[in-house]
C-alpha positions as CSV (number, residue, x, y, z in Angstrom):
1,X,128.4,95.0,102.7
2,X,128.3,91.4,102.9
3,X,125.2,89.5,103.4
4,X,123.7,92.5,105.5
5,X,126.6,92.9,107.6
6,X,129.1,95.8,106.7
7,X,132.8,95.8,107.1
8,X,135.0,98.2,107.7
9,X,137.3,99.0,104.3
10,X,141.1,98.7,105.4
11,X,142.1,101.1,103.2
12,X,138.8,103.7,104.4
13,X,140.0,107.2,105.9
14,X,140.7,106.4,109.9
15,X,141.7,102.1,109.3
16,X,144.9,102.8,110.2
17,X,143.8,102.8,114.1
18,X,142.1,99.4,113.6
19,X,144.0,97.8,111.2
20,X,147.3,96.2,111.5
21,X,149.4,95.7,108.1
22,X,152.1,94.0,107.1
23,X,154.6,94.1,103.8
24,X,154.9,90.4,102.5
25,X,156.6,91.0,99.2
26,X,157.8,93.2,96.7
27,X,157.0,92.7,93.1
28,X,157.8,93.8,90.2
29,X,156.4,94.2,86.6
30,X,158.0,96.4,84.0
31,X,158.6,99.7,85.6
32,X,156.1,99.1,88.2
33,X,156.3,97.6,91.7
34,X,153.4,96.0,93.4
35,X,153.7,95.7,97.1
36,X,151.9,92.6,98.9
37,X,150.4,93.8,102.1
38,X,148.4,91.6,104.4
39,X,145.7,93.3,106.5
40,X,143.8,92.0,109.5
41,X,142.6,93.3,112.4
42,X,144.4,94.5,115.7
43,X,143.6,92.4,118.9
44,X,140.7,93.3,120.9
45,X,139.5,95.7,118.2
46,X,135.3,96.2,118.6
47,X,134.3,96.0,114.7
48,X,133.4,94.1,111.8
49,X,136.6,93.3,110.2
50,X,138.3,91.7,107.0
51,X,141.3,89.9,106.6
52,X,143.5,89.6,103.9
53,X,145.6,90.7,101.3
54,X,146.3,94.0,99.3
55,X,148.5,94.0,95.9
56,X,149.4,98.0,95.5
57,X,151.2,99.4,92.4
58,X,153.3,102.0,92.4
59,X,151.7,103.2,88.8
60,X,149.8,105.9,91.0
61,X,149.3,103.6,94.4
62,X,146.7,101.8,93.2
63,X,144.8,98.6,94.6
64,X,145.6,96.2,91.9
65,X,144.0,93.4,93.2
66,X,142.7,92.4,97.0
67,X,141.5,89.3,98.5
68,X,139.5,89.7,101.6
69,X,137.2,88.0,104.1
70,X,135.3,88.6,107.5
71,X,138.1,88.2,109.9
72,X,135.6,86.2,112.7
73,X,134.1,83.5,110.8
74,X,129.8,83.0,110.8
75,X,128.0,79.9,109.7
76,X,128.2,81.0,105.6
77,X,131.9,82.3,105.6
78,X,132.6,84.8,102.5
79,X,135.8,85.2,100.1
80,X,135.9,88.2,97.8
81,X,138.6,89.3,94.9
82,X,138.6,92.5,93.2
83,X,141.1,92.8,90.3
84,X,142.0,96.2,88.1
85,X,143.5,96.5,84.7
86,X,145.5,99.9,83.8
87,X,143.9,101.2,80.5
88,X,144.6,103.8,78.0
89,X,148.0,104.9,80.2
90,X,145.2,106.7,82.8
91,X,142.3,104.6,84.0
92,X,142.5,102.1,87.0
93,X,139.4,99.9,86.2
94,X,137.8,96.7,87.5
95,X,138.9,93.7,85.5
96,X,137.2,90.4,87.5
97,X,135.5,90.4,90.5
98,X,135.0,87.5,92.1
99,X,133.5,85.6,95.4
100,X,133.3,82.4,97.0
101,X,130.4,81.3,100.2
102,X,131.8,78.2,102.1
103,X,128.9,77.0,103.8
104,X,130.0,75.7,107.5
105,X,128.4,72.6,108.4
106,X,127.8,70.8,105.4
107,X,130.7,68.8,105.3
108,X,131.4,65.2,104.6
109,X,134.2,63.0,103.7
110,X,135.9,65.9,103.7
111,X,134.0,67.9,101.2
112,X,131.8,70.9,101.8
113,X,129.3,72.9,99.7
114,X,131.3,75.8,98.1
115,X,129.1,78.1,95.9
116,X,131.9,79.9,93.3
117,X,130.9,83.5,91.1
118,X,132.9,85.5,88.8
119,X,132.6,88.6,86.9
120,X,134.0,89.9,84.4
121,X,134.4,93.4,82.6
122,X,135.8,93.7,78.9
123,X,135.6,95.8,76.0
124,X,135.7,99.2,78.5
125,X,135.6,102.2,76.4
126,X,136.1,105.8,77.7
127,X,134.6,109.5,76.8
128,X,131.2,108.2,75.3
129,X,128.4,110.4,76.2
130,X,125.8,108.3,77.4
131,X,122.2,109.7,78.9
132,X,120.2,108.1,82.0
133,X,118.1,106.9,79.7
134,X,120.4,104.4,77.7
135,X,120.5,102.3,80.7
136,X,117.0,99.9,81.5
137,X,114.6,100.4,84.3
138,X,116.1,97.2,86.1
139,X,120.3,96.9,87.2
140,X,120.3,93.2,87.1
141,X,117.7,91.3,85.3
142,X,117.9,87.8,82.9
143,X,116.7,87.2,79.7
144,X,113.4,84.9,79.6
145,X,115.4,82.4,77.6
146,X,118.6,82.1,79.6
147,X,118.1,79.4,81.3
148,X,117.8,77.7,78.0
149,X,120.8,77.9,76.1
150,X,123.0,74.8,75.1
151,X,126.6,74.7,76.3
152,X,128.1,76.2,73.0
153,X,126.3,79.3,73.1
154,X,128.1,80.0,76.9
155,X,131.1,78.7,75.7
156,X,131.3,82.3,73.5
157,X,131.5,83.9,76.5
158,X,133.2,82.2,79.1
159,X,136.8,83.6,79.7
160,X,138.2,80.3,81.1
161,X,137.2,76.5,79.9
162,X,134.9,74.6,82.4
163,X,137.3,71.8,84.1
164,X,136.2,68.3,84.9
165,X,134.7,68.9,88.5
166,X,133.2,72.1,87.1
167,X,131.7,69.6,84.6
168,X,131.0,66.9,87.3
169,X,129.5,69.5,89.8
170,X,127.0,71.2,86.7
171,X,126.2,67.5,85.9
172,X,125.5,66.4,89.2
173,X,123.2,69.3,90.0
174,X,121.2,69.1,86.7
175,X,120.3,65.3,87.7
176,X,119.3,66.4,91.5
177,X,117.0,69.1,89.9
178,X,115.6,67.3,87.5
179,X,115.2,64.3,90.5
180,X,113.9,66.5,93.1
181,X,112.2,69.4,91.0
182,X,114.4,72.0,91.8
183,X,112.7,74.2,89.5
184,X,109.1,73.9,90.8
185,X,110.7,75.1,94.2
186,X,112.5,78.1,92.7
187,X,109.1,79.0,91.1
188,X,107.5,78.6,94.4
189,X,110.0,81.1,96.2
190,X,110.1,82.9,93.5
191,X,106.4,83.9,94.3
192,X,106.8,84.7,97.7
193,X,108.8,87.3,96.7
194,X,105.3,88.6,95.5
195,X,103.4,86.9,98.0
196,X,102.4,84.5,95.1
197,X,102.2,81.1,94.7
198,X,102.5,79.3,91.1
199,X,100.3,76.9,90.5
200,X,100.1,75.8,87.0
201,X,98.2,78.8,85.0
202,X,97.3,80.1,88.2
203,X,98.6,81.9,91.4
204,X,97.8,81.1,94.9
205,X,97.4,85.0,96.2
206,X,98.8,84.6,100.1
207,X,98.1,88.0,101.4
208,X,94.2,86.7,101.1
209,X,94.9,82.9,102.3
210,X,97.1,83.9,105.6
211,X,95.1,86.6,107.6
212,X,94.3,86.7,111.1
213,X,93.1,89.6,112.7
214,X,91.4,90.8,116.5
215,X,88.1,91.4,114.5
216,X,87.6,88.7,112.6
217,X,89.8,86.1,114.1
218,X,91.0,83.6,111.6
219,X,90.0,84.5,108.0
220,X,89.1,80.4,105.7
221,X,89.6,81.5,101.9
222,X,92.2,82.5,99.5
223,X,93.0,83.9,96.2
224,X,93.8,83.3,92.7
225,X,94.7,84.9,89.6
226,X,95.9,83.8,86.0
227,X,99.8,84.1,85.6
228,X,101.9,84.4,82.5
229,X,101.4,80.7,81.2
230,X,97.8,81.5,79.9
231,X,98.1,85.4,79.0
232,X,101.5,87.6,78.7
233,X,99.9,90.9,79.8
234,X,96.4,89.8,81.1
235,X,96.1,88.8,84.8
236,X,92.6,88.1,86.7
237,X,91.3,86.5,89.5
238,X,89.7,87.1,92.7
239,X,89.6,86.6,96.4
240,X,87.2,84.9,98.8
241,X,87.2,84.6,102.3
242,X,85.1,83.8,105.8
243,X,86.1,85.5,109.6
244,X,85.5,82.8,111.9
245,X,84.8,85.7,114.9
246,X,82.5,88.1,112.6
247,X,81.3,85.3,110.8
248,X,81.0,87.2,107.3
249,X,82.1,86.7,103.8
250,X,84.4,88.8,102.0
251,X,85.2,88.4,98.6
252,X,85.9,90.4,95.3
253,X,87.4,90.5,92.3
254,X,89.8,92.3,89.6
255,X,91.9,92.4,86.3
256,X,95.1,93.7,85.2
257,X,96.2,94.6,82.3
258,X,100.1,95.4,82.2
259,X,101.8,96.0,78.3
260,X,105.3,96.7,80.1
261,X,107.6,96.8,83.0
262,X,106.7,100.9,83.3
263,X,102.7,100.4,83.1
264,X,99.7,98.5,84.6
265,X,96.6,99.2,84.8
266,X,93.7,97.8,86.9
267,X,90.2,97.6,88.0
268,X,87.5,95.7,90.5
269,X,85.3,95.6,92.8
270,X,85.9,94.5,96.7
271,X,83.3,93.6,98.8
272,X,85.7,93.5,102.5
273,X,87.7,95.0,105.4
274,X,89.6,98.2,106.1
275,X,91.2,99.1,109.0
276,X,90.0,102.3,110.5
277,X,92.2,105.0,109.8
278,X,94.8,103.3,107.6
279,X,93.0,103.7,103.7
280,X,96.6,104.5,102.5
281,X,98.6,102.3,104.8
282,X,99.8,99.1,102.6
283,X,99.3,95.9,105.3
284,X,99.0,93.8,102.1
285,X,102.6,92.0,103.3
286,X,102.1,89.3,105.4
287,X,105.5,89.7,107.3
288,X,103.9,92.6,108.5
289,X,102.9,92.4,112.7
290,X,100.6,95.4,112.3
291,X,98.3,93.6,110.3
292,X,97.5,90.6,112.8
293,X,96.5,93.1,115.9
294,X,94.2,95.2,114.0
295,X,90.8,95.1,115.9
296,X,88.3,98.0,114.8
297,X,87.0,97.6,110.8
298,X,85.3,99.6,108.1
299,X,83.3,97.1,105.7
300,X,83.8,99.0,102.2
301,X,81.8,97.9,99.0
302,X,83.9,99.4,96.9
303,X,84.8,99.8,92.8
304,X,88.4,100.9,92.0
305,X,90.2,101.8,88.8
306,X,94.1,101.9,89.4
307,X,97.0,103.0,87.2
308,X,100.6,102.3,88.3
309,X,103.7,103.7,86.1
310,X,107.3,104.8,86.4
311,X,107.5,108.5,84.9
312,X,111.1,108.6,85.2
313,X,113.8,106.6,86.9
314,X,113.5,106.2,90.5
315,X,109.9,107.5,90.4
316,X,106.7,105.2,90.5
317,X,103.4,106.5,90.7
318,X,99.9,105.3,91.3
319,X,96.3,107.2,90.3
320,X,93.4,105.3,91.8
321,X,89.8,106.3,91.4
322,X,87.6,104.5,93.7
323,X,83.7,105.1,94.7
324,X,82.7,102.9,98.1
325,X,79.8,102.4,100.2
326,X,81.5,102.3,104.5
327,X,79.5,100.6,107.0
328,X,81.5,101.5,110.2
329,X,81.4,97.5,112.3
330,X,81.8,99.2,115.6
331,X,79.2,101.7,117.1
332,X,79.7,105.3,115.6
333,X,77.6,107.9,114.5
334,X,79.3,111.1,112.3
335,X,77.1,114.5,112.4
336,X,77.7,116.9,110.4
337,X,75.7,119.6,109.5
338,X,72.5,118.3,111.4
339,X,72.6,115.3,109.3
340,X,73.2,111.5,110.9
341,X,75.7,109.1,109.3
342,X,75.7,105.4,110.3
343,X,77.4,104.4,106.9
344,X,78.4,107.0,103.7
345,X,79.1,107.1,100.5
346,X,82.8,108.4,99.4
347,X,84.1,109.0,95.6
348,X,87.4,109.9,95.7
349,X,91.0,110.3,93.2
350,X,94.3,109.5,94.5
351,X,97.5,110.5,93.6
352,X,100.5,109.0,95.2
353,X,104.2,109.5,94.1
354,X,107.4,107.9,95.5
355,X,110.7,109.1,94.9
356,X,113.9,106.9,95.7
357,X,117.2,108.1,94.2
358,X,119.8,105.9,93.4
359,X,116.8,103.1,93.9
360,X,118.2,100.0,91.7
361,X,115.7,97.8,90.6
362,X,116.6,94.1,90.6
363,X,115.2,90.6,88.9
364,X,115.7,88.3,92.4
365,X,114.3,84.7,91.5
366,X,112.1,85.6,88.5
367,X,110.3,88.6,90.5
368,X,111.6,92.4,90.5
369,X,112.9,93.6,94.0
370,X,114.0,96.8,94.8
371,X,117.2,98.0,96.7
372,X,117.5,101.1,98.0
373,X,120.2,103.3,98.3
374,X,121.3,104.0,101.7
375,X,123.2,107.7,101.0
376,X,119.9,109.7,100.0
377,X,116.2,109.7,101.3
378,X,113.2,108.1,100.4
379,X,110.4,110.7,99.8
380,X,106.3,109.8,99.5
381,X,103.7,112.2,98.4
382,X,99.7,110.9,98.7
383,X,97.1,113.6,97.6
384,X,93.0,112.6,97.5
385,X,90.6,114.6,96.3
386,X,87.0,114.0,97.9
387,X,84.3,114.4,95.6
388,X,80.4,115.1,96.4
389,X,77.9,114.3,94.7
390,X,79.9,112.0,92.4
391,X,77.9,108.8,92.5
392,X,76.6,109.9,95.7
393,X,79.5,110.5,97.5
394,X,78.1,112.4,100.6
395,X,81.2,114.3,101.6
396,X,84.2,117.0,100.0
397,X,87.3,117.0,101.3
398,X,91.7,116.7,100.5
399,X,93.5,114.6,102.0
400,X,97.7,114.9,102.2
401,X,100.4,112.7,103.8
402,X,103.9,112.7,103.0
403,X,106.7,111.2,104.5
404,X,110.6,111.0,104.5
405,X,112.4,108.3,105.6
406,X,116.0,107.2,105.4
407,X,118.2,104.2,106.2
408,X,122.4,105.0,106.5
409,X,125.4,103.8,107.9
410,X,128.2,106.0,109.3
411,X,131.5,104.3,109.7
412,X,132.6,103.2,113.2
413,X,128.8,104.3,114.8
414,X,126.3,102.1,113.2
415,X,123.1,102.2,111.3
416,X,121.1,105.2,111.8
417,X,117.2,105.3,110.8
418,X,114.5,107.8,111.1
419,X,111.1,108.4,109.2
420,X,109.2,111.6,109.6
421,X,105.7,111.6,108.1
422,X,103.1,114.3,108.0
423,X,99.0,114.4,107.1
424,X,96.1,116.7,106.6
425,X,92.5,116.5,106.1
426,X,90.9,120.0,105.3
427,X,87.1,119.2,105.9
428,X,85.0,117.3,108.3
429,X,84.8,113.6,107.5
430,X,83.8,110.3,109.3
431,X,86.1,108.4,111.5
432,X,87.6,106.1,109.3
433,X,89.0,108.5,107.0
434,X,91.0,110.6,109.6
435,X,94.1,109.7,111.1
436,X,94.0,107.2,114.3
437,X,97.3,107.1,115.1
438,X,99.9,104.6,114.6
439,X,100.0,102.8,118.3
440,X,101.0,99.3,118.5
441,X,100.7,98.3,122.0
442,X,99.3,94.7,122.8
443,X,99.8,92.7,125.5
444,X,98.7,89.6,123.5
445,X,100.8,90.3,121.0
446,X,104.2,91.9,122.1
447,X,106.5,92.0,119.1
448,X,108.1,95.5,117.9
449,X,106.5,96.8,114.9
450,X,108.6,99.2,112.9
451,X,107.9,103.2,113.0
452,X,105.3,102.4,115.5
453,X,104.7,104.0,118.7
454,X,105.6,100.8,121.0
455,X,103.6,102.4,124.4
456,X,100.7,103.4,122.6
457,X,97.4,101.6,122.5
458,X,95.6,101.0,119.0
459,X,93.0,103.8,118.0
460,X,94.2,106.1,121.3
461,X,94.5,108.9,119.9
462,X,92.5,110.7,116.9
463,X,93.4,113.8,114.2
464,X,92.6,115.3,111.1
465,X,96.1,116.7,111.6
466,X,99.2,114.5,112.2
467,X,102.9,114.8,112.6
468,X,105.0,111.6,113.6
469,X,109.0,111.5,113.6
470,X,110.4,107.8,114.5
471,X,113.9,107.5,115.4
472,X,116.6,104.7,116.1
473,X,120.4,104.4,116.0
474,X,121.9,100.5,115.9
475,X,125.3,100.5,117.5
476,X,125.5,97.2,116.1
477,X,127.8,95.5,118.0
478,X,130.3,98.1,118.6
479,X,129.8,98.8,122.1
480,X,130.3,95.6,123.6
481,X,131.1,92.0,122.1
482,X,132.7,88.7,123.7
483,X,133.5,85.9,121.7
484,X,130.8,83.9,122.3
485,X,127.9,87.1,123.1
486,X,127.6,89.3,120.7
487,X,124.4,91.5,121.3
488,X,123.3,94.4,119.4
489,X,122.3,97.4,121.0
490,X,119.4,100.0,119.2
491,X,118.3,103.4,120.8
492,X,114.7,104.4,119.9
493,X,113.1,108.2,120.3
494,X,109.7,108.3,118.8
495,X,108.1,111.9,119.1
496,X,104.1,112.7,117.8
497,X,102.0,115.4,117.7
498,X,98.4,115.6,116.0
499,X,94.8,118.3,115.9
500,X,91.5,117.2,115.9
501,X,88.8,119.5,114.2
502,X,85.5,119.3,115.7
503,X,85.8,115.8,118.0
504,X,82.2,116.8,118.6
505,X,81.2,115.4,115.4
506,X,82.0,112.0,116.5
507,X,80.0,109.6,118.5
508,X,80.0,106.6,120.2
509,X,83.6,106.0,119.9
510,X,85.9,106.2,122.1
511,X,89.4,108.5,121.5
512,X,91.9,110.8,122.5
513,X,93.2,114.2,121.1
514,X,96.8,115.0,120.9
515,X,97.5,118.6,120.6
516,X,101.0,118.1,123.0
517,X,103.8,116.4,122.0
518,X,103.8,112.3,122.5
519,X,107.0,111.2,123.5
520,X,108.4,108.0,124.0
521,X,112.2,106.3,124.2
522,X,113.2,102.7,124.0
523,X,116.3,100.1,124.3
524,X,116.8,97.4,122.4
525,X,118.8,94.3,122.8
526,X,119.3,92.1,119.5
527,X,120.9,88.1,119.6
528,X,120.6,87.9,123.4
529,X,119.9,84.4,122.2
530,X,120.8,82.9,119.2
531,X,120.1,79.1,118.3
532,X,121.5,77.6,115.3
533,X,119.3,77.1,112.2
534,X,119.9,75.0,109.7
535,X,123.7,75.0,109.4
536,X,123.2,78.2,107.5
537,X,123.3,81.2,110.1
538,X,121.1,82.1,113.6
539,X,117.8,82.7,114.7
540,X,118.2,85.6,117.2
541,X,116.1,86.2,119.8
542,X,116.0,89.7,122.0
543,X,114.3,91.8,124.2
544,X,113.1,95.7,124.2
545,X,112.1,98.1,126.6
546,X,110.1,101.3,125.9
547,X,109.0,104.3,128.3
548,X,106.4,106.4,127.7
549,X,106.9,110.1,129.4
550,X,105.7,114.0,129.1
551,X,102.0,114.8,129.2
552,X,100.4,112.0,127.7
553,X,102.2,109.7,130.5
554,X,99.8,107.3,132.0
555,X,99.4,107.9,136.1
556,X,100.6,104.4,137.1
557,X,104.3,104.8,136.5
558,X,104.8,100.8,135.7
559,X,101.4,101.3,132.7
560,X,104.0,103.7,130.8
561,X,106.4,100.5,130.1
562,X,106.1,98.7,127.6
563,X,108.6,95.3,126.9
564,X,108.6,93.8,123.7
565,X,110.0,90.7,121.8
566,X,112.7,90.5,118.8
567,X,113.6,88.1,116.5
568,X,116.0,88.2,113.4
569,X,118.4,86.3,111.7
570,X,122.3,86.7,111.1
571,X,125.7,84.2,109.4
572,X,127.3,85.0,112.6
């Protein structure tokens, strides 16, 4: 996988049908022969292929060296080299891993922008007894003072001396960095990974700055948190904002204590809006389009204490204690035991667990990013206990939510994705604590939203039990491809079911129940139009069509269709 493009390995099973191999030379090393074999895709074969050279050693017929690059060039051209060495008279082991990125469109006066990376592996030992706990949680991390080391320090670790071109390159880059303040831009870029932009000793909270939805309209406001420049392990801050459409203020504050990368505890108060039925869904992601089409909200004034910790590798856990007063911002009454609730108190304890076997945590631009292992599914579990009478809480209930999702690649077939999720609330509770479906149909915002029903209206259904399955398969360009027209073709199938006990408890709000199976299918075409973007890649625009059928199909044929736009980025 190079820059999110998966290429067929030339020595994988079945590759003889797709690659042409040619013996170019035979070299000799002591008693062994090294066969130099060129490879490239057969003409008119529709797959993502590589071209290059294999060096195969007759000692166990191992790949001793390989040089490869994509057969089709893109805006960023990639070349890799992997070199292996025979150790302990028993094992072939990686010795050197190199890559080169050549940026098309940067050529000037015969020169072009090239990025080179070289990795060396030495001091290899076999037969050691090691435990997983011997390795840090982060697979790749950078020491805090790494950027402040002198040249003499790196000389001890650099296998090859810098030549005159290398030295001049470093000098020019350092000079440009000082002149144009590259470090400042790098800090901003690193903050965006966590929706934060550093400004001195505080961070601007982007998730509280760029807010728009169909209820508030635009929210004018922002949020700030102190960063490590003020205190290393403690951060405190808050947010405020004013909705131009609902004409109400929202605000809050919290303090976070994080003594290690494995544990943090925070507490605070918020007077804010929560989309009804979305209590445990993370809508803080500013790139999630679902947050922009929301239109039905509850006002919550709540105090909370939250613990986040990593008890085991691949497992992340959070425990939250929350006490809130909720006021629906729509016409609604909840009836229970002859009591009418137009607002309510709710005290809860929530346990959330996420298990992602093989997932790697890496340092990227100063922030921690997770890389999922596509061989294994990701499991999630959430349990919420509502405690009646605790801090005036009105309801006793148990709420369970479980999920499993995975994205995996099948050689020669493309990329498949599935997400299965279920939920249960065991006692009658108000509308906002139930499941309001995963609809995303909005005439004013026709954009695909991942793992949602594309033809279902927002808040169309209400359930205290739910089961949803979202399936998709991305053929990429395997089904159709020409030199200048390379659309991606993706199939979708979404299925839902739900049940609502005591629907008569909910007054003055429109909803349906979903005791039958909800069905929709879709066909998506990406990259129908590609536009060159800064000579580093292409912005791809496409279209997708979904059709709703079965028990919940609408009377008018055309009303069951949903046409949505797609946008993506590719280097090819």
